[in-house]
N, C-alpha and C positions, 0 to 999 in steps of 0.2 A: 786490087793488085796483089798477086801472090808474094808472100814474104818467105824467104828461105834462111836457113841457118846451116853452117858447115857441119859435115859429119864428124870432123875432128877439129880440135883447137890446140894451141900452145905447142905444136910439134913442128919440127923441120923434117925434110925427107929422110935425113940420116939419123934422127934422134931415136933413142931406144923406146920402143913401145911395149915389148914383151920379151921374156927370156925363159928358157927351159934349162934343164940340166946339161943339155948338149949344144944349144945355140942361142944367139941373140937375134931378135927380129926388129927391124927398123920400121919406122912409120911408113916409109915408102913401100916396103914389102907388104905391110898390112893393107894399104890401099890397093895394091895390086891383087892381093888375095881376095879382098872384098869384091872387086870387079870380076875376078875369076869365078867365085862362088855364085855371084848374082846371075851369071849365065847358066849355071847348073839348075837353078831353082825352077820348078814347074809353074805354070800359070794358075795360081790359086790366090784367094784373098787372105787366107790366114796360114800361119806356120806355127806348129807346136815344136819348139826347139828343145830337143831332148839330149843335146850334145853335152857331155860331161867335161871334156877338156876345155878349160876356160878360154884359151886363145881361140880355138876353133869355134866356140860359142860366140865370142865377140865378133869374129869374122862373119859368121852366118847371120848374126843379129843385124850387123850393119848391111850385109847383102840384102836382107829382107827389106830394110828401109829403102834401099835404092830401087828395089822392085815394087815399092809401095805396098808391101805385104805387112799385115799386122802380126807382131810377135805375141803369141799366146803363151803366157808364162805359168805353167801348172804348179800348184803347191806341192804336188807329189808325182813321182814317175810311175806309180802303181797303174797297171793296165786298166783297172776299172775306173780310175780317176781320169785317165787320158780318154777313155771311151765316153765318159760323161761329158767332158769338154767338147769332144768332137761332135757329139750329138746336138750340141747347141750352136756349133759353128761348122756346118757340114762342108763348106767349101774350104777345107783345110787339108794339110798333110803333116806328117811328122818327119822332122829331119834328125837323123841319127848318125853316129860314127860307124856302128856295126849293127847287124840285124838284131832286133829285140823281139823276144817272144811275146806273143799275145797282143802286139800293137799293130793296128791296121794302118794302111796308107803310108808306108815308110818310104822315105827317100834317103839313100845312103850317101853321105858326103864323100866326094872323091879326094884323093891325095892332092895336096897343094904343091905348086911350083915355087920353090924358094929362091929361084934365080932371077926373078923379075922385080921391078920396083916402079913406083908411079908417084909423081909429085903433085898431080891435080886432085885436090880434095873435092869430093862430090858435095852437092848442096841438097838439103832435105827441106821440104816445105814445113814451116812451123806448125801449120794446121793439120799436118798428117798424123793420124793415129799411129803411134809407134808401138805401143804395147797394150795388151789387156792383161792385167795382173789379177790374181785370185788370192783372197785372204787365206790364212793358214788353216782355218777350221779348228782352231784351238778352243773356240767357244760355240761351235755349231757348224752349219753348212757353209762352205766357202762362198764368197760373193766376188763378183767381177767388177773391175774398175778400169776405165780407159785412161791412157796417158798420151798426151800429144807431144810431138818432138820439141816444139818450142817451149812447152812447160817443163819438160825434163831438162833441157839445157839451162833454163833459168834456175831450176832447183839445184843443179850441180854447181852452178856458179856460187850460190850462197853457201853450200857445204865447203867448197874450195876456199872461200873467204874465211870461214870459221877455222879450218885446219891448216890454212896457209899453204895450200897444195901447189900454188903456182910460184912460190918463192924460190923453189929449186926443183931439180928433177928427182922427185920422190920415187921410190920403188915400193910396191905393195905385194904382200903375200897373203892370200885369202883362203880360209877353210870353208867358207859358206858357198852354197850353190848359186850359180849365176841366175837361175830362174826365179829366185826370191827377190823381192823389191830391194831389200837391204843389200843382197849380193850383187844385184844388177847395178845399183848406184855405185857401190864402193869398188867393185872389181871389174866392171865393164865400162861404165860411163866416166868414172874418175880417170882411167887411162885415156879414153877417147877424147875427153874434153878439158883436161887440166894439165896435160903434159907429163903425167905419171907413167910409169912402166909397171906391168903386172907380171907376176910369175904365171906362166902359161898353163899350168895344170892345177889340180885341186888336191893338195896334200891332205892326208887324213890323220895318220898316226903321228903322235908327238915326236918320235924319232925322225920321221921324214921332214916334218916342219923344222925341227932343230937343225937338221943337216943343211937345209936351204939357207938358213940364216948364218950358219958357219961358213958357207961357201961364197956368199955375196961380198962385194968389196966395200959396201957402205951400208949404214943403218937403214932399215926398211920398216914399213908400217905393217903390223900384223892385224888383219881384219878377221874377227872370229866371233864366237858366241860364248856365253858363260860356261856352258857344258864343255866345250872344246878347250877353253882357257883353263878350266879346272883340271882337265886331263893332262894338259901340258905342264902345269906347275907341280903335278903329282908324280911326274915321270922321273924325277931325280936326275934331270939333265942340266948341263951347264949351258945357259943361254947367252947369246951375244948378238950384237948388231940389230937390236929391236929399237927403233926410234921412238915409237909409241904404239900402244894397242888401242884398237877401236872394237868395242863390243856392243852387240844389240841382239834383238829378238826376244829377250826375257830379262827381268831385273838381275843386275849383277850385285851380289852381296859384297859388303865392305870387306869381309874376311878374304874372299877370293881376290879382290882388287889389291888388298895389302900383300897377299902372298905373291901375286903377279909382279907388283912393284919391287918386292924384295928379291924374288927369284930371277926375274928378267931384267932388273935394274932399269926400269923404264916407267913412264907414266901411263895411266890407264884412262881412256876416254870412253864415255858411253854415248850412243846415239839414241834418241827417242824419236819414234816415227810410227807410221801405220801405212798400210797398203793404199788407203785412200789419198793420203797426202805425201807419202814418201818421208824422208828425213826432215824433221822440223826443229829439232833442238839437240843440245849436247850438254854434257857436264864432265868435269874431271872428278871421278867418283870419290877419291880419297880426300878431296878438298871441300866438297859441298854436297848438300842434298838438293840444291836448287838447280833446276834446268833453265838454261838460257836459250830462247828460240833464236834461230838464224835471223840475220838482218832482213828486213822487209816482211817478216812474219809478225803477226800480232795476235794476241788472244783476247777473247771476250766471252762473257757469260750471257747466255740467252735462255731464259726460263729454266735455269738450273743445269743447262748443258753447256760445256765449254766448247767454243768454236775457234778454229784456227783460220786466219785470213792471210792471204799473200797474193802478189801479182801472178805467181806461177800456178795458182789454183783457180779453176774456172768459177768456183763458188765457195762460200765458207764450208769447211768440213767439220762435222761434229766429231768430237773425240769421245770414244766410248770408254772413258776412264774417270776415276774419282780424282779430280784435280783441284788443288787449292791455288787460286791465282794470287800471286804476290803483286804483280802489275801486268800490263799487257805484254811484257816481254819475258817474264819469269814466272815459274810455277813450281809447286811441289806435287809429286805424283804419289797417290795413295793406292793405286791398283786399278784394274779394270772394273767397270760397273758390274760385269758378270761375276767378278771375284768377291763382291760384297755379300756377306751372309749374315743371318740373324738367328742365333741359337739361344733359347732360353732368355730372350729379351736382350741379349748382348750382341752387338754388331762387330764384325771383324772382316778381315781381308784374307782371302786364300793366298794371295801373293806374299803378304807379310808373314803368314804362318809358314809358307814354304821356305822363306829366307831363314826363319828361325830353325826350322827342321834341318835344312841343309848346312847350317852353321855348327851343328852339334859335332862334337869330337867323335871320330870313327864312323860318321855317316858319310858315305861317298856320294849318294844322290837320294833324293826323296821328294815326294809331292803329296799334299793333301788332296782329297778327292770327295766330291759331293755325289753320292749315288744318283743314277739317272732318274730314279723315281722320287727323288727328294725335291723340295721346292726351295728356290732361292729368294722368293719374294719376301720383302721385309715384314709383311703381314702374315706370313706363313710360318708355322712352327716346324723346325727341323729337328729331328731326333738326334742325329749324330753325324760326324764326319768320319771318314776313314783315311788311311794313308798307305802309300806304297814306299818302301825304303830299301835301298841297297846299302847294307851294312854287315858284311860278313864277320866282323870282329866284335860285335856287340849284340846282345839279345834284345827281344822286344820289350821286356820289362825295364831294362836299363834305358832304352830310348824313351819310353813313356815317362820314367822318373826324371830324365833330363829335360824333357819337354815341359813337365809340370813346373819346373823352375822358371820357364820362359813365358808360358801362355796361361790364360784363364782355363780352369778345369773343364768348362763346358765345351772347349774347342779340342780337347784331347781326342785323338783318333780311336774309334772303337768300331771295327777292328783296325789293327795295324798289321799290314802284310809285309814280310820280308821277301824280297825278290832278287833274282840274280842281276837283272838289269831293267831299266825303264824303257818304254817304247818311244824314244825320241825320234823325231823325223830328221830330215837332212839339215834343217836349220836349227836343230837343238830345241824344238818345241814339242810339247806333249799335247796332241790333239784330243778333243773330247771323244772322238770315235775310238782312238787307240786306247784311252783309259777305260772307256766302257767295255771294250773287248777284253782288256786285261782283267777287269773286275769279274766279268763273267767266267773267264778261264779259271781264276782263283777260287771262285765259289764252287765251280764244278769239281775242282781238285780237292776241296775240303781241307785246304791248308790250315795248319794250326794258327790260332789267333788268340790274342790276349783277352 
């Protein structure tokens, strides 16, 4: 017998589901919009949802579910990436707000009617594939993972329990793209399944984010990344109405968490997760190094690999991270397996080195990098690391001297390149492809190096 789960939960017809600078959108209007868009969608098996407006993304995401279409969630909007995904899923189309250059098979979303409402919540089969998500490519070629509707709803229930999202009508402002698993969960599924309301667009600049919080009537949750959070606290703005911050996608340094706590007068939570399993754990950064997994999740070690188990996972998921288990519900994170390096017989973590680099005074952003032709295997000798740093008010020698006080000499970067900016993607990550490209560009330019 087929089992279904509602498209939305914890809402009444008149409850707030989304808002913009000019209007409020009720749950009833959302359901009406979903049904309206569902009629617009072509008869295809897959949809690549490239819509940037968060509310319109959420509407079309839900409409695709009703039409039993699988949402393909690309890790990048780059035309070559979209073309690669489309080549593997030929029965697909791209849904957009406006015509995009160099993108094939586009369907343009029509304007919505805001004068209608609906109280009947559609049901979605729990065994329906809702999404196929792709890893970020930060450690190599992106991989695809299926997510079933029933599993997603269970996962969101556990996150909701951790952050007490159903205790009251929370509002959320998010800076992360909805196509990323972290963004999908926190800014699309949280509003749909926990009774929260979401700011309907995707603010980018700190001043725009600040303005939203100044205009709302009650404290709201800021969902962001370490890169974006650092930009916000460096903008010399007065912050108010932030109930708490959720950060993910890369390690959050204690120094940034401390500055956010002081500048925004709020607590800072981190989510630990992966594309394969979604969100699995959290911690309050300033209070502990220990990650607590969500209820119903448990950790185990299997031949040196840490596995996560949960009812919402079809099978145990291997975590590609260096993890120290405290017990089956708590752990310490030492970095990704791909981050572990061995130089001169000394083992280190690129993630830990990055945190130390980024914590230096006058360093705005920075990352260590292992050249493409180097070997990360523990049995392989590595000659050197390099680093890219955004630090306009300090020279290379000063950076190296400051680093020498923090790390073993064998890990000092040679060369260290000063750059105007780092090639972060939309989720605040640095992909291996982007760093390799930056490295090649700098080599060709023969930039000065220490």
